[in-house]
C-alpha positions as CSV (number, residue, x, y, z in Angstrom):
1,M,133.9,97.7,207.9
2,K,135.7,98.3,204.2
3,K,139.4,97.9,204.7
4,H,141.0,100.7,203.1
5,D,143.5,99.9,200.1
6,P,146.6,101.9,200.0
7,F,147.4,100.9,196.8
8,A,143.8,101.6,195.1
9,T,144.8,104.7,193.4
10,L,147.9,103.0,191.5
11,K,145.3,100.6,190.6
12,S,143.1,102.9,188.9
13,L,145.7,104.5,187.5
14,E,147.4,100.7,185.9
15,K,144.2,99.8,184.9
16,A,143.1,103.7,183.0
17,V,146.7,103.2,181.1
18,D,146.1,99.4,180.2
19,G,142.8,100.9,178.9
20,A,144.3,103.6,177.0
21,L,147.2,101.1,175.3
22,F,144.7,99.3,174.6
23,G,142.7,101.5,172.4
24,L,145.9,102.7,171.3
25,E,147.0,99.6,170.1
26,N,143.5,99.2,168.7
27,A,143.5,102.5,166.7
28,G,147.2,101.6,165.1
29,Q,145.9,98.1,163.6
30,K,142.8,99.9,162.1
31,L,144.9,102.2,160.9
32,E,147.0,100.3,159.1
33,T,144.2,98.4,157.3
34,T,143.0,101.7,156.6
35,L,145.9,103.3,155.1
36,L,146.6,99.7,153.1
37,S,143.6,99.7,151.7
38,R,143.5,103.7,150.8
39,I,146.5,103.0,148.6
40,P,145.7,103.9,145.0
41,K,146.7,100.4,143.3
42,S,147.4,101.6,139.7
43,G,150.3,103.4,141.9
44,L,151.1,100.5,143.2
45,R,151.5,98.9,139.3
46,G,153.4,101.6,138.3
47,M,156.4,101.3,141.1
48,N,156.1,97.6,141.0
49,R,157.1,98.2,136.9
50,A,159.3,100.7,137.6
51,L,161.8,98.7,139.9
52,R,161.2,95.5,137.5
53,L,162.9,97.6,134.7
54,L,165.7,99.1,137.2
55,E,166.4,95.4,138.6
56,S,166.6,93.8,134.9
57,R,168.3,96.8,133.6
58,F,172.2,97.1,135.4
59,L,172.9,100.0,132.9
60,L,169.9,101.5,132.9
61,A,169.6,101.5,137.1
62,F,173.4,102.6,136.8
63,L,172.5,105.7,135.1
64,F,169.7,106.4,137.4
65,F,172.0,106.2,140.3
66,L,174.2,108.0,139.3
67,L,171.6,111.2,138.5
68,L,170.8,110.6,141.8
69,V,174.0,111.0,143.4
70,S,175.3,113.6,141.1
71,S,172.8,115.9,142.1
72,R,173.6,115.6,145.9
73,A,177.5,116.3,144.3
74,L,176.5,119.7,141.9
75,H,178.4,122.2,144.6
76,W,181.4,119.9,144.4
77,L,181.3,118.9,140.9
78,V,181.3,122.7,139.8
79,N,184.2,123.1,142.2
80,P,185.9,120.1,142.2
81,Q,189.2,119.8,144.4
82,F,191.4,116.9,145.5
83,Y,190.1,116.3,149.1
84,I,192.1,114.6,151.4
85,E,194.3,111.8,149.7
86,D,192.7,111.7,146.4
87,G,195.8,114.5,145.5
88,Q,198.7,113.8,147.7
89,E,198.5,110.0,148.1
90,F,196.4,108.6,145.0
91,Y,196.8,111.1,141.9
92,L,200.6,112.4,142.9
93,S,201.6,108.8,142.8
94,A,200.0,108.2,139.5
95,F,201.5,111.1,138.0
96,N,204.8,110.4,139.3
97,Q,205.4,106.3,139.4
98,G,203.2,105.8,136.7
99,M,202.2,101.8,136.7
100,H,204.3,101.2,139.8
101,S,202.4,103.1,142.1
102,I,199.2,100.4,142.0
103,L,200.7,98.1,144.6
104,R,202.0,100.9,147.2
105,E,201.2,100.5,150.1
106,Y,199.6,103.3,151.9
107,A,197.7,103.4,156.0
108,S,199.0,99.2,156.4
109,Y,197.0,97.9,153.2
110,Y,196.6,98.4,149.7
111,H,194.4,100.7,147.2
112,V,194.1,98.7,143.8
113,V,190.8,100.7,142.9
114,P,191.7,103.9,143.7
115,R,195.3,103.9,142.0
116,L,193.7,102.3,138.8
117,L,191.1,105.3,138.8
118,S,194.1,107.8,139.3
119,L,196.3,106.6,136.2
120,A,193.3,106.7,134.6
121,A,193.1,110.4,135.6
122,V,196.5,111.1,134.4
123,G,195.8,110.5,131.3
124,F,194.1,113.9,130.9
125,P,195.5,117.4,131.4
126,V,196.1,118.2,135.2
127,R,193.5,120.5,135.0
128,Y,190.8,118.0,135.1
129,G,191.9,115.7,137.8
130,P,189.6,116.8,140.4
131,L,186.7,116.7,138.1
132,L,187.7,113.0,137.3
133,L,188.0,111.3,140.3
134,E,185.1,113.0,142.0
135,V,182.9,111.4,139.2
136,A,184.6,108.5,139.7
137,A,183.5,108.3,142.4
138,L,180.6,108.9,142.2
139,C,180.6,105.8,139.1
140,V,181.3,103.3,142.4
141,Q,178.5,104.8,144.3
142,A,175.7,104.1,141.4
143,A,177.5,101.1,140.5
144,V,177.0,99.7,144.2
145,A,173.2,100.5,144.4
146,A,172.6,98.7,141.5
147,F,174.1,95.8,141.7
148,L,171.8,95.9,145.2
149,L,169.0,96.2,143.2
150,S,169.4,94.3,140.6
151,R,168.2,90.5,140.2
152,Q,171.2,88.4,141.2
153,M,170.2,89.9,144.9
154,A,166.9,88.4,144.8
155,K,167.2,85.4,146.5
156,Q,169.0,87.0,149.3
157,L,166.3,90.2,149.6
158,P,163.4,88.8,148.0
159,S,161.5,92.6,148.5
160,K,162.4,95.1,145.6
161,L,161.4,97.3,147.9
162,V,163.9,96.4,150.4
163,R,166.4,95.9,147.5
164,F,165.5,99.9,146.5
165,G,165.4,101.0,150.1
166,L,169.3,99.6,150.6
167,A,170.3,101.1,147.0
168,F,169.3,104.9,147.9
169,F,170.9,104.5,150.9
170,V,174.0,104.2,149.7
171,I,173.4,107.2,147.6
172,A,171.6,109.3,149.9
173,D,173.2,108.9,153.5
174,P,172.4,111.5,155.1
175,N,176.0,111.4,157.8
176,S,178.2,110.9,154.7
177,T,180.0,114.2,154.0
178,E,183.7,112.9,154.9
179,L,182.6,109.4,152.2
180,F,181.5,111.0,149.4
181,A,182.3,112.0,146.0
182,N,185.9,111.2,146.7
183,V,188.4,107.4,145.2
184,S,190.0,107.7,148.9
185,H,187.0,106.5,150.3
186,S,185.4,104.5,147.9
187,Q,186.6,101.2,149.3
188,W,184.0,101.6,152.1
189,Y,181.3,101.4,149.2
190,L,183.5,98.4,148.0
191,G,183.2,96.6,151.0
192,I,179.1,96.5,150.6
193,L,179.8,95.3,146.8
194,S,181.6,92.5,147.7
195,L,179.7,91.2,150.3
196,A,176.8,91.4,147.8
197,I,178.6,89.6,145.0
198,L,179.8,86.7,147.9
199,Y,176.2,86.4,148.4
200,S,174.0,87.2,145.4
201,E,173.4,84.6,142.8
202,P,176.2,83.6,140.4
203,G,176.1,84.7,136.7
204,R,174.7,81.9,134.5
205,R,177.8,82.2,131.9
206,A,181.6,81.3,132.7
207,L,182.2,85.0,131.3
208,S,179.7,86.4,134.3
209,R,181.5,84.8,137.0
210,F,185.0,85.5,135.7
211,G,183.8,88.8,136.0
212,E,182.8,88.5,139.5
213,G,185.9,86.8,140.0
214,A,188.0,89.9,138.6
215,V,186.1,92.1,140.5
216,L,186.9,90.9,143.8
217,V,190.4,90.7,143.4
218,L,190.7,94.2,142.8
219,I,188.1,94.9,146.1
220,G,190.0,91.8,147.6
221,L,193.5,94.5,147.3
222,T,191.6,97.7,148.0
223,G,191.3,98.5,151.9
224,P,191.3,96.2,154.4
225,F,188.0,93.7,153.9
226,A,189.5,90.8,152.6
227,P,190.4,88.9,155.9
228,I,186.7,88.7,157.1
229,L,185.3,88.5,153.2
230,A,187.6,85.2,153.2
231,I,185.8,84.3,156.6
232,F,182.5,84.5,154.8
233,S,183.4,82.9,151.7
234,W,184.5,79.8,153.7
235,S,181.6,80.1,156.0
236,R,179.0,79.5,153.2
237,F,181.3,76.7,151.7
238,K,178.7,74.5,151.2
239,Q,177.3,77.1,149.1
240,L,179.8,78.2,147.5
241,R,181.4,74.6,146.0
242,S,180.6,75.6,142.4
243,R,182.2,79.0,142.6
244,W,185.7,77.8,143.5
245,L,187.3,81.0,142.0
246,V,185.7,83.0,144.4
247,L,187.0,81.0,148.1
248,A,190.3,81.2,145.9
249,V,190.2,85.1,145.3
250,T,188.9,85.7,148.8
251,T,191.3,83.3,150.3
252,L,194.3,84.7,148.3
253,T,193.5,88.2,148.3
254,A,193.2,87.7,152.6
255,V,196.2,86.3,152.5
256,V,198.1,89.1,151.0
257,T,196.2,92.0,152.9
258,A,196.7,90.2,156.2
259,A,200.8,90.1,155.5
260,S,201.0,93.7,154.3
261,M,199.2,94.6,157.6
262,L,200.9,92.8,160.0
263,Q,204.3,94.3,158.3
264,H,202.9,97.7,158.5
265,P,200.6,97.3,161.9
266,R,198.2,100.4,163.2
267,D,197.1,98.5,166.2
268,G,197.1,99.9,169.5
269,I,194.4,101.3,171.6
270,N,194.3,105.1,172.5
271,E,195.0,106.2,176.1
272,D,191.4,108.3,175.5
273,A,189.5,105.3,175.7
274,S,186.7,105.1,177.6
275,A,183.2,103.4,178.0
276,T,181.9,107.0,177.9
277,H,183.6,107.4,174.6
278,L,182.3,104.3,173.2
279,F,179.0,105.5,173.9
280,R,178.9,108.5,172.7
281,I,180.5,107.0,169.4
282,L,177.2,105.1,169.0
283,T,175.3,107.9,169.5
284,N,176.7,110.0,167.4
285,Q,177.8,108.2,164.3
286,I,174.8,105.8,164.5
287,L,171.6,107.1,166.1
288,Y,172.3,110.6,165.6
289,G,174.1,110.3,162.6
290,T,171.0,108.1,160.7
291,L,168.5,109.5,162.0
292,R,169.3,113.5,162.0
293,G,171.9,114.0,159.6
294,F,175.3,115.4,159.5
295,H,174.2,119.2,160.2
296,Y,172.2,118.5,163.1
297,T,174.9,115.9,164.5
298,Y,177.6,118.6,163.9
299,H,176.0,120.6,166.4
300,T,175.4,118.3,168.9
301,I,177.1,119.5,172.7
302,S,179.1,116.5,173.8
303,V,179.7,116.0,177.6
304,P,183.4,115.1,178.7
305,T,181.9,113.3,181.6
306,F,179.1,110.3,181.9
307,D,176.3,111.4,180.4
308,M,172.9,109.1,181.1
309,R,171.3,110.4,177.5
310,E,174.1,108.8,175.3
311,F,173.9,105.6,177.1
312,G,170.5,105.2,176.7
313,C,171.0,106.1,173.3
314,A,173.5,103.3,172.8
315,I,171.9,100.7,174.1
316,F,168.8,101.8,172.5
317,T,171.0,101.5,169.1
318,I,172.2,98.7,170.0
319,A,169.0,96.7,170.7
320,V,167.8,98.0,167.4
321,I,170.5,96.7,165.7
322,V,169.8,93.5,167.0
323,G,166.5,93.6,166.7
324,G,166.2,93.8,163.2
325,L,168.5,91.1,162.3
326,W,167.2,88.9,164.4
327,K,166.0,87.5,160.8
328,A,167.1,89.2,158.8
329,P,168.9,87.6,155.1
330,P,172.5,86.2,155.8
331,Y,173.6,89.2,153.5
332,L,172.2,91.8,155.9
333,R,173.6,90.0,159.2
334,A,177.0,89.4,157.2
335,L,177.1,93.5,156.4
336,G,176.1,94.2,160.1
337,W,179.5,91.8,161.1
338,L,181.3,93.5,158.8
339,G,180.2,97.0,160.4
340,L,181.2,95.3,163.6
341,Y,184.5,94.8,162.2
342,C,185.1,98.1,160.8
343,L,184.3,99.6,164.2
344,V,186.5,97.3,166.5
345,T,189.7,97.4,164.4
346,S,188.9,101.5,164.1
347,L,188.5,101.6,168.3
348,I,192.2,99.3,168.0
349,S,194.1,101.3,165.5
350,K,195.4,104.4,167.5
351,S,192.9,106.3,166.6
352,S,191.5,108.9,169.5
353,W,188.1,107.2,170.4
354,N,187.4,111.3,172.1
355,L,187.7,112.2,168.2
356,L,185.4,109.6,166.5
357,G,182.6,110.5,168.9
358,C,182.7,113.8,167.4
359,P,180.6,114.5,164.7
360,G,182.2,114.4,161.0
361,V,185.0,112.9,162.2
362,G,185.6,109.1,160.9
363,E,182.0,108.5,159.0
364,R,183.5,105.9,157.3
365,Y,184.1,103.5,160.0
366,F,180.3,103.5,160.8
367,L,179.0,103.5,157.1
368,Y,177.9,99.4,157.6
369,L,176.4,99.6,160.9
370,D,174.1,102.9,159.4
371,M,172.5,101.0,156.9
372,V,171.9,97.9,159.1
373,F,170.6,100.2,161.6
374,A,168.2,101.8,159.3
375,Y,167.2,98.8,157.5
376,S,166.5,97.3,161.2
377,L,164.5,100.9,161.4
378,F,162.0,99.3,158.8
379,A,162.5,95.5,159.8
380,I,161.0,96.0,162.7
381,S,158.4,98.9,161.9
382,Q,157.0,96.0,160.0
383,Q,157.5,92.7,161.7
384,A,156.8,94.3,165.1
385,R,153.6,92.6,167.1
386,S,152.4,95.5,168.6
387,A,151.1,98.3,166.6
388,L,152.2,100.5,169.3
389,I,155.8,100.0,168.5
390,R,155.1,99.7,164.8
391,W,154.1,103.2,164.7
392,G,156.6,104.2,166.9
393,F,159.6,103.1,164.4
394,R,157.4,104.7,161.8
395,G,158.1,107.9,163.0
396,L,161.5,107.4,163.4
397,I,162.1,106.3,159.6
398,A,159.8,109.8,159.2
399,I,162.3,111.4,161.0
400,F,165.3,109.9,159.0
401,A,163.4,110.6,155.6
402,V,163.3,114.5,157.1
403,A,167.3,114.1,157.5
404,I,167.6,112.9,153.9
405,L,166.0,115.7,152.0
406,Q,168.2,118.3,154.8
407,E,171.1,116.6,154.3
408,W,170.7,116.1,150.0
409,F,172.9,119.5,148.8
410,Y,175.4,119.7,151.6
411,D,177.1,122.9,152.0
412,P,179.0,124.4,149.2
413,P,182.7,123.2,150.5
414,F,186.7,124.8,150.3
415,A,185.3,128.3,149.4
416,K,189.1,129.2,150.4
417,F,189.8,126.6,147.5
418,N,190.0,126.7,144.0
419,F,191.7,124.4,142.1
420,G,191.5,126.3,138.3
421,P,193.2,129.2,139.4
422,Q,196.0,127.6,141.1
423,I,196.7,125.4,138.3
424,A,196.3,128.2,135.5
425,R,200.1,128.9,135.6
426,Y,201.1,125.0,135.1
427,E,201.2,125.1,131.5
428,T,203.3,128.0,131.2
429,L,205.9,125.7,133.6
430,R,209.4,124.4,132.0
431,P,209.6,121.1,132.2
432,G,211.2,120.0,135.9
433,Q,209.6,123.1,137.5
434,Q,206.9,122.3,140.0
435,M,203.5,123.8,140.9
436,E,202.4,123.9,144.2
437,V,198.7,123.2,145.2
438,M,196.7,123.4,148.5
439,T,194.3,120.3,148.6
440,P,191.5,120.3,151.4
441,I,191.3,117.8,153.9
442,D,188.3,119.0,155.7
443,R,184.7,119.6,154.3
444,K,183.8,121.5,157.4
445,S,187.0,123.9,157.6
446,D,189.2,125.8,155.1
447,S,192.1,126.2,157.9
448,T,193.1,122.5,157.3
449,Y,195.0,121.8,153.9
450,W,197.6,119.6,152.6
451,T,200.3,121.3,149.9
452,I,201.2,119.1,146.8
453,S,203.8,119.4,144.3
454,I,202.7,118.7,140.5
455,P,206.3,118.4,138.7
456,K,205.7,119.3,134.8
457,K,206.7,116.9,132.6
458,D,208.6,117.0,128.7
C-alpha cells in the first residue's frame, strides 16, 4: 500500500513556482536581448555624439544644464524672494558689513561662497537682490552637473551614460524643494563638486591645477565638509603625491572648519531620538523621496509608533545602497560615506528626529544618500545575476522617472509674498531710514517668515 505524503501539496506547489520562476527568468533574458537588438543604431550614435560634445565642452554643458535647471525654477524666477537665510544672514550681512562679512561664522562653520555671491548681488539695486541670488544658486547647480559630465571624471566613471545620469540627478532630484534656487543651501551641491575634484584627473596645466586648489579653498570654507574631505585626501595619498596643493588645501581648511565647529558646537542628541524615527527618516527621505518625489512623500501618513512597513523599507534602502556601492568606483563610495557623515551629524546636532522624518524637512542632509540610492538602482538593474531582479529594479527606475516628470515644476511658491511691491518704497526713503521686508522660510507654508530691515544708505 502506497504511503500518503503529507507534504505532497507543498511539493507540487514548490515545483509549480520553480517552473514559473524559471520561465519568467528565461522570458526576461530574451526580452533584454530583443530590446537591445531593436534600439536604432543611428539613435545610439546620435546620443553618443551629443554626450561627447557636452563632456568635452564645459561651457556648453554648463549652459545646457543651466537651461534645464532654470526651466524647473520658472515660478521662482518670476516671483523671486529672499528664501530662508538668503536675506537675513547672507544678503543683509553683505549689505551692512561689506567684505568683513566673508569670514562671519554661522551655524558653527563658514559660508564663504554664499557670502561672495551675496557681495556680488549687493553691487546692484536692492530690488534685484533676490533674483540675483536665485540665479547664482542655479549657476552653482549647473556648474556641478557640468563638471560631473566632463572628461576629467572619465577615469572614475568611464560610462558617459552614468556620468550624465549623475549630472542630471543634480538638476532633476524630485525631492529637492528645500535645496532649490537659494545660495543658503548651495553648499550641499558644492560638496558633490569638491569630491569630484578630489577624485578627478588633474588638469594638465599649472594654471588649471591652481584653479582646482582655489575652488577647493572656497568650498572647504563653505559648509561642514572640509574634515571629511581631508580624510579622503590622505586616504588617496599615493595617488595625490603629485597634487600636493590639494592635500595642503583640504588639510588647512579642515583645521579651520574643525576649530570653528569646536568653538561653536551644535552637538547633542534630541530627546525624541528612537529607532522608529530613524526608520522613518530612511524611508521618507531616501526611499520615498527619491522614488516618488516631494509631493507624494509630503502627503504620506506617518504613525507615531513602530511601523513594520517603515522598518522593511529602511532595511531595503540600506541593502540597495550597500549592494549598489559594492563594486562602485571610489568616487561613488566616497559620496556614500559623505552621505553617511551628513546623516549622522544631522542626528547628533540637536535636531528633532521626529521632524527629520517628516517629508520636506531637512532634505539637504540626505542629498548625497538620495544620489547614491538612485545610482544603486541603476547599478543593480544592470549587474544583478537574475533577470527578475534586473527587471524589478528597472521597474523602480521607471517609477523614479515618473517622479522626476511630476516634480519638474514645483508648485508656485510664496503666494503671500511679493518682494517687488514690498521694496517699491525703498527709493523714497531718506538715508538712515530702514524698510522692513517679509522673507519666507518655508516653501510649503505662507504662515512662516522672517522680517528683515534693509537700511537706506547715503
